[in-house]
N, C-alpha and C positions, 0 to 999 in steps of 0.2 A: 504494500500500500504506500502511495506517495505521501511525503510529508506535506502538511498544510503550508501554503505560502501566504503568509499574512502580509498585508500592505498597511492595514490600519491598526494602530496601537492605541487602545482606548482605556482611559482611566475614569473610574467612577467612585463614588463614595459620598458620605454625608458632608454637608457644608462645614468648612473649617477643619477638615481632617488632614489637609496637607496636599491636595491634588496639584495646586499651583506650585508649591514649593518643589514637589517631585518633578513636575513638568520642567521647571527651571533647571533642576539638577541634571535631568536627562539631556536637555538641550545643551547645557554647558559641556557635558561629556562628549556629545557627538560633534560639537564645534571644535573641541580640542583634537578630534580625530580628522579634522579638515573636511567635515561634512558641511555642506552649505545648508543654512536654515532660513526659513522665512516664516512669518506668522505673527501671532500676538498672544499675550496672556492678560488675564484680568487680575487686578490687585485691589485689596481693601484699602480704603482711605480712612485713616483715624485721626481724630484730634482730641487730645486729652483722654486717651484710651477709649473713646467712644467712636464707633463706626459711623462715618458720615456718608459713605457710599462706596463706589467702585470706580476705578479707572481702567481704561484699556491701554495697554502699552505694547507697541510693536517691538519686535526683536532688535530693530535698529534704533530704538530709543524714543520714538515719537509717542506722545502721551495725550490722551483725551479723556473727558469724563464719560463714563458709561451710565452711571446712576448716582443720584444724590438723595439724601433724606429730603422729602418734599417740604419740610419746614424751612429748608435752605433755598428752595427753588421758586416757589410760587406755582401757578398752574402749569401742568404738563399733560400731554396727550396720553402717554403710556405710563402705567404704574405696575410695580410688583411689590406687594406689601407696603411698607412705608417709603419706598423709593420711587422717585420719578426717573424714567429712563430717557436718556438724551441720545436719541437715535442718530441724529446728524453727526454729532461728535464721534460716536462709536463708528459709524460708517466711514468717516474721513480718515480714521486711523486703521481700522481693521480691514476694510475691503481691499486697499492696495497691497496688503501683505499676503493675500491668498493666492500665491503664485502656484499655478499647476504646472508640473514638469514631469517628464518621464525620466529625468536624470536619476540614476540609481544612487547617486551620492548627494541627494537633496532630501531634506526632511521638512515637511510643512507642519507647523505647530499651531494648534487651535485650542486655546484655553479661554473661553469655554463655549460649548454649544449648548445653550440653555434658553430659558424663558425670556430673559431680558434681551438677549441677542436676537431672538426670533421675532421681535417686533419689527425688525428690518427685513423687508421682503427681498432686497438684493442680496443680503447675507444668506438668507434661507435658500435662495436659488443657487448661490455659489456652493453652499454645503451639499445640495442635491447633486450638483455637477461633480464635486470632489469625491463623493462617495458613490458615484454611479458605477455600473459594471464596466464601463469603458475606461474609467480612470486608472492611470498607472502611478498616481502620486503615492508617496509613502507619507503617512500622516500619524502624528502623535496628537491626540485630542482628549479633552475631558468632557464628560456628559453628566447630567444629574443622575443620582441614584434612584430618584422617584420616577416611576414609569408613567407613561401617558401619551406624550406627543408621538405621533406616528413616524415622523422623520427621525427623531432620536431613537425610537425603537428599531427602525430599519438599520440604523448604524450599529446599534447594540447586537442585532442578530445577523449582521452581514457575514457571509461565509469567509470573507477576507479580513475580518476583524478579530483581534484577540483582545479580550476585555479583562481588566484587573480591577478588583474592588480594593480601594485604598482604605486602610483602617489605622487607628492609632498604634496598633500592635505591629503592623507590617510596613508602615510608611518609611522607616529608615533602612529597610533591607530589601524591599521589593524591587528596587531599581536594577539589581543584578539580574533577576529573572527577565525583566523587561528588556534590558540591553542585550541579553542573550538572544531573545527572539528578534529584536531589531537588526542584529548583525546578519540575519538571514535575508533581510530585505534591503538594507542599505550597505553600500560598499564602504566599510571603514575598518 
């Protein structure tokens, strides 16, 4: 029987468990191996130990607001919990980073594919392309642990995806297993 050939390396887990930290660690490792990377991560924004929202940060350092506590914003069109989602800022940073390539020494990083990001139709459409059967991209992405959205579930169940659940117990050791699998897809 042939070995599975994964292209999509997916991290999931409860909010705050360390998915973004692990994504950054894996990205740094492959960058050290001269693997090209593109994409973005999301980062909590805190002031005086209180979370004010989230930023989107491209791997080349561009930063924009993804969401802010609505008490800091005023009226917004899109909301998740107490946060207003700033779609235009998100799109201006995230969309240009979603470079699709068949280069086996390139990794596309998408942290995160979730509810806030899906208010952007262009982002959602790009995600459909990236995870389509025709795509040859190698992707490291995070998705919510909670089930529901059909597109996220299609990523989770994709035959070319390997999914890891990040927990407080495994978050400092799971990277070795992930890198071992990634070495079969990326030339490093």
